DOROKOL-971349 format. One record per residue: residue number from 1; y, z, x of N, C-alpha, C in turn. Coordinates in pm, 1 decimal, decimal comma. Atoms other than C-alpha are relative to their C-alpha. Example, Ala and Ser with C-alpha at 12.3 -4.5 7.8 and 13.67 -1.06 7.14 Angstrom:
BEGIN
- 1|-119,0|0,0|89,0|-450,0|780,0|1230,0|120,0|0,0|90,0 $
- 2|-119,0|-6,0|-82,0|-106,0|714,0|1367,0|109,0|73,0|-77,0 $
END
This chain:
BEGIN
- 1|-103,5|93,0|63,1|-1099,4|-3835,2|6677,3|36,5|56,5|-141,3 $
- 2|-46,1|-54,3|139,4|-911,4|-3666,4|6387,0|15,4|-91,3|-107,4 $
- 3|-10,8|101,1|100,4|-873,6|-4004,4|6218,6|-142,2|-37,0|-53,2 $
- 4|137,0|46,8|43,7|-1258,8|-4043,7|6188,7|-71,0|126,2|-51,4 $
- 5|71,3|-122,0|46,4|-1358,9|-3679,4|6147,4|88,6|122,9|-17,7 $
- 6|-86,7|-128,9|25,3|-1202,2|-3363,2|5997,9|-50,9|129,4|53,2 $
- 7|51,3|-122,5|-63,6|-1365,2|-3123,5|6230,1|111,9|84,9|43,6 $
- 8|-107,0|-86,3|-45,9|-1170,6|-2815,0|6306,3|-29,0|51,4|151,1 $
- 9|24,9|-31,0|-151,3|-1129,3|-2749,4|6685,6|83,9|117,5|48,2 $
- 10|-88,3|-115,4|-37,9|-880,2|-2457,6|6686,2|-95,5|117,3|32,7 $
- 11|85,9|-119,4|-41,0|-1016,4|-2135,5|6849,7|28,5|122,4|-110,2 $
- 12|-15,5|-124,3|74,9|-1075,8|-1816,5|6653,0|27,2|106,5|105,3 $
- 13|-63,2|-83,4|-102,2|-856,4|-1565,5|6842,9|-50,5|146,5|-26,8 $
- 14|44,5|-136,5|-11,6|-988,6|-1218,4|6939,0|-117,3|35,3|-86,4 $
- 15|100,4|-37,9|99,2|-1277,3|-1248,9|6693,8|-120,5|86,9|69,0 $
- 16|118,1|-72,2|-67,9|-1542,7|-1143,6|6963,3|45,5|133,7|35,0 $
- 17|-53,3|-139,5|-32,5|-1322,4|-848,4|7074,1|-17,7|92,2|-115,3 $
- 18|15,2|-75,3|123,8|-1290,3|-727,1|6726,1|-131,6|29,1|-48,7 $
- 19|138,5|-31,9|29,3|-1653,0|-757,7|6649,9|-63,7|100,6|98,4 $
- 20|60,5|-89,2|-92,4|-1743,4|-568,9|6956,9|56,1|155,3|-43,6 $
- 21|-65,9|-114,6|27,9|-1494,9|-285,9|6850,0|-57,6|57,1|-133,7 $
- 22|55,6|-29,2|122,3|-1641,5|-284,2|6493,5|-146,3|58,5|22,7 $
- 23|128,2|-38,8|-40,1|-1992,5|-267,1|6642,7|-6,4|152,2|54,9 $
- 24|-7,5|-130,9|-53,7|-1893,7|35,7|6853,5|32,7|109,4|-98,2 $
- 25|-40,0|-91,4|108,2|-1735,6|211,8|6555,2|-123,6|33,9|-92,8 $
- 26|106,7|-29,4|89,0|-2036,6|162,7|6342,9|-112,7|92,1|66,6 $
- 27|87,0|-79,5|-84,6|-2258,4|306,7|6624,3|44,8|149,6|6,7 $
- 28|-52,8|-137,3|5,2|-2031,9|611,7|6648,0|-8,3|81,8|-127,3 $
- 29|17,4|-76,2|136,1|-2030,2|686,5|6281,8|-141,0|21,8|-54,3 $
- 30|144,9|-8,8|66,5|-2397,8|617,9|6189,4|-103,7|35,7|111,3 $
- 31|98,8|-34,6|-107,9|-2574,2|670,3|6522,7|-95,8|-113,6|26,1 $
- 32|87,3|119,9|1,7|-2728,3|321,9|6474,0|82,3|-120,6|65,6 $
- 33|-87,7|113,1|-51,3|-2604,3|16,7|6686,0|-53,3|-130,5|-72,1 $
- 34|39,1|126,0|60,1|-2609,2|-307,1|6496,5|-23,6|-108,1|90,3 $
- 35|16,9|121,0|-74,0|-2727,1|-644,2|6612,9|145,4|-66,5|13,5 $
- 36|-131,4|63,6|-8,1|-2431,4|-851,5|6738,1|-38,9|-144,9|63,6 $
- 37|7,1|129,3|-56,8|-2430,0|-1226,0|6798,6|129,5|-66,5|4,0 $
- 38|-131,8|66,2|-37,5|-2134,5|-1410,2|6956,7|-12,1|-127,1|62,9 $
- 39|-4,5|134,7|-52,5|-2065,9|-1766,2|7016,4|111,4|-2,7|102,4 $
- 40|-95,8|5,1|-115,3|-1907,1|-1803,9|7364,4|62,3|-138,9|23,2 $
- 41|-48,9|137,2|-12,0|-1835,0|-2166,7|7317,7|137,4|-19,1|-75,1 $
- 42|-115,1|36,5|66,5|-1492,6|-2284,4|7226,3|-30,6|-92,8|-115,5 $
- 43|35,7|71,2|123,1|-1486,0|-2440,5|6874,7|5,0|-168,8|36,6 $
- 44|8,7|143,6|-29,2|-1403,5|-2789,4|7031,1|-122,6|-43,6|56,3 $
- 45|124,2|33,0|-50,7|-1738,8|-2777,8|7193,6|-108,8|-2,4|-101,2 $
- 46|98,1|-30,0|123,5|-1947,1|-2650,2|6898,2|44,4|99,0|-101,1 $
- 47|-41,9|-86,7|98,0|-1862,5|-2500,1|6569,4|-107,7|62,0|-83,9 $
- 48|126,7|-65,1|77,6|-2140,1|-2253,2|6437,0|19,1|18,6|-130,3 $
- 49|-26,2|-23,2|138,7|-1967,4|-2224,5|6106,6|1,6|-129,4|-94,7 $
- 50|17,6|128,4|69,9|-2034,7|-2585,6|5998,1|-145,7|-34,2|-8,3 $
- 51|130,9|61,5|-8,3|-2342,9|-2779,6|5909,2|-29,0|-58,4|135,7 $
- 52|48,3|32,3|-140,5|-2537,1|-2882,9|6210,4|65,3|-138,2|38,9 $
- 53|-47,3|126,8|-61,5|-2426,3|-3253,8|6225,4|145,5|11,4|24,6 $
- 54|-141,3|-23,4|-27,4|-2054,1|-3170,9|6189,5|29,5|94,2|110,1 $
- 55|-17,4|-97,9|-102,0|-2090,3|-2874,0|6414,3|-16,9|-57,4|143,8 $
- 56|41,4|54,6|-128,0|-2244,8|-3065,5|6698,8|42,9|-145,6|32,4 $
- 57|-37,2|147,5|-17,5|-2120,2|-3427,6|6650,1|-106,8|-79,5|90,4 $
- 58|112,6|70,7|-71,2|-2459,4|-3544,1|6787,7|-20,0|26,6|142,4 $
- 59|26,2|-32,6|-146,2|-2428,7|-3398,2|7139,5|-114,8|99,4|9,7 $
- 60|133,3|-78,6|-14,9|-2765,6|-3262,3|7247,0|27,3|146,9|47,6 $
- 61|-16,7|-141,5|-50,6|-2620,1|-2966,8|7432,4|72,6|83,7|-104,9 $
- 62|-59,4|-62,5|112,3|-2409,6|-2867,3|7127,0|-108,8|30,7|-96,3 $
- 63|102,7|-20,3|98,6|-2717,0|-2901,7|6909,4|-93,3|118,3|58,7 $
- 64|80,1|-104,0|-64,7|-2921,0|-2675,9|7155,3|74,7|137,3|-22,8 $
- 65|-78,1|-117,7|18,4|-2636,4|-2413,7|7137,6|3,7|46,9|-141,8 $
- 66|2,0|-19,9|139,2|-2618,7|-2435,0|6767,6|-119,6|64,7|-52,0 $
- 67|133,5|-42,7|49,3|-2985,9|-2386,8|6708,3|-33,1|139,8|77,2 $
- 68|11,0|-130,7|-63,7|-2984,6|-2096,3|6965,1|68,5|109,3|-68,9 $
- 69|-76,7|-94,4|62,0|-2709,9|-1917,8|6799,1|-58,2|31,7|-127,0 $
- 70|57,3|-38,9|131,5|-2854,6|-1943,4|6453,9|-132,4|49,6|8,1 $
- 71|144,1|-61,6|-19,8|-3193,9|-1858,8|6580,9|5,9|145,0|27,7 $
- 72|-30,3|-142,3|-15,2|-3053,5|-1520,6|6707,7|26,5|66,7|-132,7 $
- 73|-20,0|-61,4|123,1|-2911,6|-1463,5|6370,1|-129,1|24,3|-99,6 $
- 74|116,9|-5,2|72,3|-3237,4|-1536,7|6202,5|-86,7|115,0|52,7 $
- 75|94,3|-101,0|-51,6|-3421,9|-1308,6|6438,8|60,8|146,9|-33,9 $
- 76|-60,8|-122,1|32,8|-3174,4|-1022,7|6367,1|-22,8|30,7|-159,5 $
- 77|24,8|-23,6|127,0|-3223,2|-1076,0|5996,5|-153,7|51,2|-20,2 $
- 78|154,0|-38,8|27,9|-3608,1|-1055,4|6025,0|-23,8|139,8|45,2 $
- 79|18,6|-135,9|-37,3|-3581,9|-737,7|6223,2|45,6|97,8|-105,3 $
- 80|-46,3|-95,4|113,2|-3371,9|-577,8|5933,9|-94,9|-9,2|-109,8 $
- 81|80,7|2,6|115,6|-3602,4|-712,9|5668,4|-133,6|65,2|27,1 $
- 82|122,2|-75,4|-16,1|-3900,9|-560,2|5833,1|6,5|155,4|-15,3 $
- 83|-30,0|-141,1|25,4|-3745,6|-222,5|5792,3|-24,2|45,9|-140,7 $
- 84|17,2|-21,4|144,6|-3777,5|-256,8|5412,5|133,6|62,5|-50,1 $
- 85|-127,8|-52,7|52,5|-3419,2|-137,1|5387,8|109,5|-108,7|-17,8 $
- 86|-113,1|104,4|14,5|-3103,3|-324,4|5272,8|70,7|-13,7|134,0 $
- 87|-76,3|37,8|-115,3|-2893,7|-496,2|5538,6|130,0|-68,5|-40,9 $
- 88|-134,3|75,0|29,0|-2545,0|-641,2|5565,9|44,6|-71,8|128,1 $
- 89|-56,1|77,4|-108,2|-2393,7|-915,0|5791,7|151,0|-12,9|-13,2 $
- 90|-130,7|29,2|1,2|-2037,7|-913,2|5878,8|13,8|-119,4|94,3 $
- 91|-32,4|123,9|-65,1|-1895,8|-1257,3|5982,7|138,5|7,2|33,1 $
- 92|-142,7|-58,0|-42,9|-1587,9|-1189,6|6192,7|72,8|-133,7|48,0 $
- 93|-102,1|111,7|-31,6|-1299,7|-1457,7|6228,0|126,2|39,7|28,0 $
- 94|-151,5|-28,4|-12,3|-953,5|-1462,4|6358,5|62,1|-129,7|-33,6 $
- 95|-96,5|111,9|36,5|-679,5|-1700,8|6237,2|141,4|20,0|47,6 $
- 96|-139,1|8,0|-18,1|-329,5|-1808,6|6315,2|62,4|-98,3|-86,1 $
- 97|-34,2|99,8|82,0|-295,2|-2048,6|6033,4|125,6|7,6|-89,2 $
- 98|-110,9|-50,5|83,6|-41,8|-1856,2|5837,0|52,9|143,8|50,6 $
- 99|-61,6|-128,2|-76,4|190,1|-1563,7|5949,4|4,3|124,7|-89,3 $
- 100|-23,1|-122,4|87,9|137,7|-1325,2|5663,4|-83,3|119,5|21,6 $
- 101|75,0|-116,0|-36,8|-106,8|-1093,8|5819,5|-95,2|40,3|-104,7 $
- 102|98,8|-44,7|99,0|-368,3|-1097,0|5556,8|-143,1|9,0|55,2 $
- 103|134,9|-9,3|-16,7|-718,6|-986,4|5572,6|-74,3|-86,1|-102,6 $
- 104|68,3|70,5|107,0|-929,5|-1259,5|5406,0|-144,9|30,7|-1,6 $
- 105|133,4|-37,6|22,4|-1251,8|-1151,2|5269,6|-71,3|-93,4|-78,4 $
- 106|54,0|107,2|60,7|-1476,0|-1432,2|5187,0|-135,4|39,5|-49,7 $
- 107|128,2|-41,1|55,0|-1782,0|-1389,8|4955,1|-60,8|-116,7|-76,5 $
- 108|38,1|125,0|51,8|-1853,1|-1750,9|4865,0|37,4|-20,0|-142,8 $
- 109|-67,4|15,6|131,1|-1628,0|-1742,8|4553,7|116,7|-85,4|14,2 $
- 110|-116,7|96,5|-14,6|-1391,8|-2025,0|4507,6|141,6|65,4|-38,3 $
- 111|-131,7|-56,2|26,5|-1025,5|-1945,0|4516,7|48,3|-11,3|-145,5 $
- 112|-36,4|15,2|134,2|-971,0|-2087,0|4177,2|-68,5|88,7|-88,7 $
- 113|77,4|-90,9|81,6|-1243,3|-1870,4|4033,9|54,4|148,9|13,6 $
- 114|-66,9|-139,9|-19,0|-1076,9|-1552,1|4190,2|120,1|-1,4|-89,7 $
- 115|-127,3|-9,9|89,6|-749,8|-1657,0|4005,9|-37,9|1,9|-135,8 $
- 116|31,6|13,4|139,7|-917,6|-1744,6|3687,9|-87,4|109,5|-59,7 $
- 117|93,5|-109,1|48,9|-1155,2|-1453,8|3667,2|-147,7|-51,8|-28,4 $
- 118|134,8|47,3|24,8|-1469,0|-1676,6|3659,3|-87,8|44,2|134,0 $
- 119|64,6|-63,9|-118,4|-1677,5|-1449,6|3883,2|-142,9|-0,1|-26,5 $
- 120|142,2|17,0|8,6|-2041,1|-1533,2|3925,4|-67,6|67,9|111,8 $
- 121|73,4|-86,9|-104,0|-2224,1|-1250,2|4102,5|-121,0|-75,3|64,8 $
- 122|122,1|58,9|-62,9|-2542,5|-1453,2|4146,6|31,4|-103,8|102,1 $
- 123|-26,1|104,1|-92,6|-2369,4|-1719,8|4348,2|76,0|57,5|112,0 $
- 124|-68,6|-58,9|-116,1|-2176,2|-1472,6|4569,0|-84,0|52,2|101,6 $
- 125|81,6|-44,8|-122,2|-2283,7|-1348,9|4916,0|-17,6|145,1|-14,3 $
- 126|28,4|-139,6|14,3|-2266,1|-980,3|4786,1|-63,4|24,5|-122,7 $
- 127|79,7|-17,8|109,2|-2498,1|-1032,1|4504,9|-102,4|121,9|16,4 $
- 128|98,3|-102,2|-12,2|-2756,9|-798,9|4654,2|69,7|126,6|2,0 $
- 129|-73,1|-124,9|-7,0|-2494,4|-521,8|4736,8|32,5|41,7|-149,4 $
- 130|-58,0|-37,8|141,5|-2352,6|-536,0|4377,9|-122,7|36,2|-82,8 $
- 131|116,0|-41,7|67,3|-2709,6|-499,2|4245,7|-54,0|147,2|33,8 $
- 132|48,0|-128,6|-52,9|-2761,5|-178,8|4433,4|92,8|116,2|-30,3 $
- 133|-97,4|-110,2|14,4|-2447,8|19,0|4340,2|50,2|-5,8|-146,3 $
- 134|-57,7|-18,9|123,9|-2291,7|150,9|4016,9|129,3|-78,9|-16,5 $
- 135|-125,2|67,1|30,5|-2005,2|-42,4|3851,4|-3,9|-142,5|-14,6 $
- 136|-6,3|146,5|34,6|-1915,2|-391,1|3751,4|17,7|-85,8|121,8 $
- 137|-1,5|81,3|-111,9|-1931,2|-685,4|3980,7|149,3|-8,8|52,4 $
- 138|-140,7|16,6|-44,1|-1544,5|-716,1|3976,9|49,1|134,4|62,9 $
- 139|-30,1|-134,6|-72,8|-1510,7|-344,3|4075,7|-37,8|-11,3|144,6 $
- 140|65,9|1,7|-132,0|-1731,5|-401,9|4379,0|85,1|-116,6|85,8 $
- 141|-62,2|121,0|-61,5|-1550,9|-743,3|4452,6|148,7|32,2|44,0 $
- 142|-142,9|-22,0|-40,2|-1186,0|-643,3|4429,7|64,5|116,4|-75,5 $
- 143|-61,7|-112,1|68,1|-1151,2|-324,2|4238,3|2,1|123,5|90,4 $
- 144|-25,6|-107,1|-96,5|-1134,7|33,3|4366,5|-121,9|34,4|90,2 $
- 145|118,0|-12,7|-77,0|-1484,1|19,2|4502,4|-12,5|-95,3|99,9 $
- 146|11,7|116,1|-85,0|-1420,9|-290,2|4714,1|43,9|23,9|135,2 $
- 147|-34,7|-5,7|-135,8|-1378,3|-352,0|5079,1|154,5|-28,4|3,7 $
- 148|-137,8|20,9|-5,3|-1037,4|-493,1|5003,7|78,2|114,8|-41,1 $
- 149|-58,3|-124,8|35,6|-951,0|-166,3|4842,0|16,7|90,1|132,6 $
- 150|-9,7|-78,5|-124,5|-1036,8|8,6|5169,4|115,5|-46,2|90,4 $
- 151|-109,1|47,8|-85,0|-807,9|-219,2|5367,0|137,1|31,7|-59,2 $
- 152|-124,7|-17,2|71,5|-529,0|-175,4|5112,2|30,9|138,7|19,9 $
- 153|-24,7|-145,4|-9,5|-559,9|204,8|5130,8|40,0|25,2|140,6 $
- 154|-47,0|-22,3|-149,1|-523,6|181,4|5508,3|127,0|-67,9|31,2 $
- 155|-140,4|54,7|-22,0|-193,5|-10,7|5465,1|-6,6|-148,9|31,7 $
- 156|6,6|145,1|-20,0|-313,0|-367,0|5509,2|-9,0|-82,8|-120,6 $
- 157|19,7|88,3|117,4|-299,8|-662,8|5279,9|-118,4|-74,6|18,4 $
- 158|130,9|64,6|8,6|-633,0|-811,9|5176,5|-16,0|-74,7|-136,3 $
- 159|45,1|87,7|119,4|-765,2|-1077,9|4938,1|-142,4|-21,2|16,9 $
- 160|-39,1|-68,4|124,4|-943,0|-993,2|4722,0|4,1|139,7|16,0 $
- 161|-21,3|-155,4|3,4|-831,2|-640,7|4648,3|66,6|36,2|-123,4 $
- 162|-56,0|-32,1|121,7|-686,2|-444,2|4368,4|149,4|-56,5|-12,9 $
- 163|-139,8|44,7|-3,6|-330,9|-539,4|4475,4|9,5|-152,6|-9,6 $
- 164|-2,7|147,4|-13,7|-410,6|-902,7|4552,4|-131,9|-62,5|-48,3 $
- 165|132,0|37,6|40,4|-711,5|-997,3|4333,8|-48,3|-149,6|26,2 $
- 166|16,7|124,1|-33,6|-666,9|-1365,3|4420,3|113,6|-60,0|64,3 $
- 167|-105,2|43,6|-80,3|-460,0|-1596,4|4635,6|122,8|-49,8|-84,7 $
- 168|-111,6|38,0|86,4|-247,1|-1728,6|4347,1|62,7|-131,9|55,2 $
- 169|-51,6|136,0|-48,5|-41,6|-2057,8|4378,9|73,7|11,7|139,7 $
- 170|-92,8|-8,7|-121,5|181,4|-1921,9|4668,2|-103,3|1,7|132,4 $
- 171|92,1|4,3|-122,0|-141,1|-1876,3|4902,9|-113,0|-96,2|-24,3 $
- 172|100,6|87,7|23,1|-360,4|-2141,0|4759,1|-18,2|-97,8|121,8 $
- 173|25,8|82,7|-109,3|-517,8|-2347,3|5034,0|8,4|59,0|140,1 $
- 174|-17,5|-73,5|-124,6|-458,7|-2088,0|5304,4|-99,6|116,2|14,9 $
- 175|81,5|-113,2|5,2|-717,1|-1830,2|5207,8|-151,3|-44,6|7,4 $
- 176|127,7|41,2|-20,5|-1084,9|-1855,9|5322,8|-84,7|41,1|-119,8 $
- 177|83,4|-25,0|116,6|-1329,4|-1879,9|5041,2|-138,5|73,5|47,6 $
- 178|122,1|-70,2|-37,5|-1631,1|-1764,6|5249,4|-83,1|-109,8|83,0 $
- 179|68,0|77,9|-84,5|-1875,7|-1911,7|5492,4|-105,3|-88,5|-80,7 $
- 180|102,9|83,8|85,7|-2108,4|-2207,9|5381,9|-96,0|-51,4|101,1 $
- 181|90,1|51,7|-103,4|-2306,9|-2259,8|5688,9|-140,7|32,9|-16,8 $
- 182|142,4|-19,0|21,7|-2680,0|-2267,0|5717,0|-47,1|145,9|-6,7 $
- 183|45,8|-144,5|-4,0|-2723,2|-1896,3|5823,2|44,7|85,4|-131,3 $
- 184|-43,3|-64,4|120,2|-2517,0|-1765,0|5532,2|-56,5|-48,7|-125,1 $
- 185|40,8|66,9|124,6|-2641,0|-2007,6|5264,3|-144,3|61,4|-8,7 $
- 186|134,5|-38,7|20,2|-3000,8|-1894,4|5340,3|-7,2|146,2|-40,0 $
- 187|-3,6|-135,4|30,7|-2905,6|-1538,0|5298,0|14,7|9,0|-155,9 $
- 188|-5,9|-26,6|141,3|-2841,3|-1586,1|4931,3|-126,1|12,0|-71,7 $
- 189|133,0|-4,6|54,2|-3213,4|-1617,0|4871,3|-76,4|128,4|42,0 $
- 190|63,4|-114,0|-59,6|-3284,6|-1290,7|5069,4|59,8|114,9|-86,4 $
- 191|-60,3|-103,5|85,1|-3233,5|-1000,7|4816,3|42,9|120,3|65,9 $
- 192|-42,2|-133,9|-71,3|-3191,8|-723,0|5080,0|102,3|-15,5|89,1 $
- 193|-112,1|27,9|-96,5|-2912,7|-890,4|5282,9|115,1|-36,3|-74,8 $
- 194|-136,7|27,1|64,6|-2544,9|-907,8|5206,1|77,0|-52,5|111,3 $
- 195|-83,5|59,4|-95,1|-2290,3|-1111,1|5380,1|151,8|24,4|-42,2 $
- 196|-144,3|-9,0|29,2|-1917,8|-1029,3|5413,8|67,3|-71,7|113,2 $
- 197|-84,8|69,8|-104,6|-1688,5|-1270,0|5599,3|138,7|54,3|10,4 $
- 198|-135,8|-56,2|-22,2|-1371,3|-1134,1|5738,4|70,6|-100,2|92,9 $
- 199|-88,0|78,4|-87,0|-1090,1|-1361,3|5864,0|127,0|99,3|16,0 $
- 200|-98,2|-111,2|-38,3|-844,9|-1132,3|6047,5|127,8|-57,5|73,2 $
- 201|-123,3|59,1|-63,2|-479,5|-1192,4|6154,6|-0,6|15,9|143,7 $
- 202|-39,5|-13,9|-145,8|-371,0|-1241,9|6504,1|124,2|84,3|-8,0 $
- 203|-84,1|-100,4|40,3|-172,1|-926,7|6497,0|34,2|92,9|125,4 $
- 204|-32,7|-72,6|-107,8|19,3|-753,6|6768,9|99,0|112,7|-32,4 $
- 205|-112,7|-104,1|40,4|306,7|-570,3|6597,2|-54,5|138,6|-24,8 $
- 206|66,0|-139,4|25,9|73,5|-287,3|6463,4|-140,6|-39,6|54,8 $
- 207|113,0|59,9|-53,5|-232,9|-298,2|6666,2|-123,8|33,4|-88,5 $
- 208|119,9|-17,8|68,7|-562,4|-347,3|6482,8|-111,7|7,9|112,5 $
- 209|96,5|-7,6|-109,0|-772,6|-409,4|6804,4|71,1|-20,1|125,6 $
- 210|-41,4|14,3|-127,4|-702,5|-395,8|7169,2|30,2|-136,8|37,3 $
- 211|-44,0|136,7|-47,6|-539,5|-688,5|7350,4|-117,5|-75,7|68,3 $
- 212|104,2|67,7|-61,1|-752,3|-956,5|7489,1|-40,2|-121,4|-85,1 $
- 213|31,1|117,4|88,9|-797,1|-1318,3|7370,7|-122,0|-55,9|31,5 $
- 214|118,0|49,4|-4,8|-1112,0|-1490,7|7305,8|-7,2|-134,1|-60,0 $
- 215|-1,1|148,4|56,1|-1154,6|-1864,9|7256,0|-132,4|-26,8|-80,0 $
- 216|130,3|20,4|58,0|-1507,0|-1826,4|7112,3|16,0|-16,0|-154,8 $
- 217|-21,0|35,3|135,8|-1556,8|-1938,6|6755,8|-59,4|109,2|-103,0 $
- 218|58,3|-76,8|108,7|-1731,1|-1656,3|6587,0|-70,7|124,7|55,9 $
- 219|75,9|-117,6|-37,0|-1875,9|-1303,8|6603,6|-58,8|53,4|-120,6 $
- 220|66,9|-45,2|115,3|-2139,9|-1157,8|6378,5|-72,4|131,9|23,5 $
- 221|69,4|-128,1|-13,4|-2279,7|-814,0|6318,8|-91,1|18,1|-109,8 $
- 222|116,0|-31,7|108,6|-2609,9|-739,8|6134,6|-56,7|135,2|5,1 $
END
């Protein structure tokens, strides 16, 4: 009941397909195959990107699915941590909420802070990554060494990036700030792991990934 609960029930489109293609590309380039966890449930049944009570609405089957999903994420994190090497998690989403074909890169930084320049590395999901590389936090977040810069160089629009450092008033309210669910929040205390959340456009005019629609709510690569 939308009058009683503000839960989001729209599907993330093509997110599982895109996550699979990213996983395959990482394997091709590095020779190592990442862990991959995909929710196969439509978001109207269970939303793994919310706190447990909101995600499951008290349904015991949804609670079981939620705990199983996040349990697999935790298991993948533990495998990475046991290697003693840094790790990174990509949290892949699809959207159709606005037609501008942006790549939205969420790092747990408020949109207002992106616009004002109040950037707190310690509160971001890329704190560990920024601590391992040379350069300022802003350069890693949205400068020439950022993921947004890579998308920009490839011809896509991305926020944050050198060209679009923040959403500004014209995009305020439409840009993802980053995941806040249990799995990502816990990662902020693990210094070897970094989280990058990607919200990707439903895009057919210039193919980013092959056709194929998926109503599942999430795809993650660790």
